[in-house]
C-alpha positions in Angstrom: 5.1 -38.1 0.3 1.8 -36.6 -0.7 1.1 -34.8 -3.9 -1.5 -32.7 -2.3 -1.4 -28.9 -3.0 -1.1 -28.4 0.7 2.5 -29.6 0.6 3.6 -28.1 -2.7 5.6 -24.9 -2.6 6.8 -22.3 -5.1 10.2 -20.8 -4.3 10.9 -17.4 -5.8 14.4 -16.0 -5.6 14.9 -12.2 -5.6 18.0 -10.2 -5.6 18.1 -8.5 -2.1 19.9 -5.6 -3.6 16.9 -4.7 -5.7 14.6 -4.1 -2.7 14.1 -0.3 -2.1 12.2 1.2 0.7 11.0 -2.3 1.7 9.5 -3.0 -1.7 10.5 -4.8 -4.9 10.5 -2.1 -7.6 8.1 -2.6 -10.5 6.6 -5.9 -9.1 2.9 -5.7 -8.6 1.5 -5.9 -5.1 -1.5 -5.4 -2.9 -1.5 -3.5 0.5 -3.7 -5.5 2.9 -4.9 -4.2 6.2 -4.1 -6.4 9.2 -7.5 -5.6 10.8 -9.9 -8.6 11.0 -11.6 -8.0 7.6 -8.3 -8.2 5.7 -9.4 -5.5 3.4 -7.2 -4.1 0.6 -6.1 -0.6 0.0 -8.1 0.4 -3.0 -8.1 3.3 -5.5 -11.6 4.7 -5.7 -11.3 7.6 -8.2 -8.9 10.0 -6.5 -9.8 8.6 -3.1 -7.8 6.0 -1.0 -10.0 3.6 0.8 -10.1 0.0 2.0 -12.5 -2.6 0.5 -12.9 -6.3 0.4 -10.0 -8.1 -1.2 -11.0 -8.9 -4.8 -8.3 -10.6 -6.9 -10.0 -9.3 -10.0 -10.0 -5.7 -8.9 -7.2 -3.9 -10.6 -7.7 -0.8 -8.4 -6.1 -2.9 -5.6 -2.9 -3.5 -7.5 0.1 -1.1 -7.2 3.7 -0.7 -8.2 6.6 0.9 -6.4 8.5 3.3 -8.7 12.1 3.2 -7.6 12.9 6.5 -9.5 10.4 8.6 -7.5 9.9 6.5 -4.4 6.2 6.6 -5.0 3.4 3.9 -4.8 1.4 4.1 -8.0 -1.7 2.3 -9.3 -0.6 -0.4 -11.7 -3.1 0.8 -14.2 -2.0 4.5 -14.1 1.7 5.2 -13.6 0.9 8.9 -13.9 -0.6 8.9 -10.4 1.0 8.5 -7.0 -0.3 7.9 -3.4 -0.2 11.4 -2.0 -0.9 13.3 1.2 -3.5 16.0 0.4 -3.0 19.8 0.7 0.7 19.5 -0.3 1.4 17.3 2.7 -0.4 19.6 5.2 -3.6 17.5 5.3 -4.3 14.1 6.8 -6.3 12.6 4.0 -4.6 10.6 1.3 -5.4 10.7 -2.4 -4.2 9.7 -5.8 -2.7 12.7 -7.6 -0.4 13.4 -10.4 3.1 11.9 -9.7 5.5 14.7 -9.0 8.4 13.1 -7.1 7.8 15.2 -3.9 8.1 14.3 -0.3 4.4 13.7 0.4 4.5 11.0 -2.3 7.5 9.2 -0.9 6.6 6.0 1.0 8.4 3.0 2.3 7.6 -0.2 4.2 9.0 -0.4 7.7 7.9 -3.6 9.3 4.1 -3.5 9.4 3.8 0.1 8.5 3.6 2.2 5.3 5.5 5.3 6.3 6.3 8.6 4.6 9.4 10.7 4.9 8.0 12.6 7.8 7.1 9.5 9.8 3.3 9.6 9.1 1.8 6.2 8.5 -1.2 5.0 6.5 -4.1 4.7 8.9 -7.7 3.4 8.4 -9.9 6.3 9.6 -11.4 5.8 13.0 -10.2 2.2 13.1 -13.4 1.2 11.2 -12.9 -2.0 9.4 -15.6 -1.5 6.7 -15.8 -1.1 3.0 -15.0 2.3 1.5 -13.5 3.5 4.8 -11.0 6.3 4.1 -7.3 5.9 4.6 -5.4 8.8 6.2 -1.8 9.7 7.0 -1.5 9.8 10.8 1.0 9.8 13.6 2.0 6.2 14.5 0.2 4.9 17.5 0.6 1.1 17.0 -3.1 0.5 16.4 -4.1 -2.4 14.2 -5.7 0.1 11.8 -2.1 1.2 10.9 -0.7 -2.2 10.2 -0.4 -3.6 6.7 1.1 -6.5 4.8 2.3 -6.5 1.3 1.1 -9.3 -1.0 3.0 -9.6 -4.3 0.8 -10.7 -7.3 
């Protein structure tokens, strides 16, 4: 048997009953696009964009608040991922956490979905740094598919 890192594993047990909306509450994670660039959802001020994955970028680390059903920047629990114009817009933003429907998200398979079935969508399917992330009707495009990486 080899002692190489390639054959070493870490097993982490979680209580399945603690998972809510497809996420483990209060455990830090990144939201990574499944497009070729593998860019991460990133907080850029109040904007929601994708940018190159950077393990030292705290603006790419989030928490799921089980009390409000919101995705929050790890560094600022007072904010939540939100759909602009009180949910009537298509752009996403970071705004004051208020426990309202346009801030409630869950993971369903490869999609980050809100209560009204809109999904996170990289604008125009453009896999480039600082591309905006929208809330859009699901169409199964790669620009709407994500994976969750716990950190």
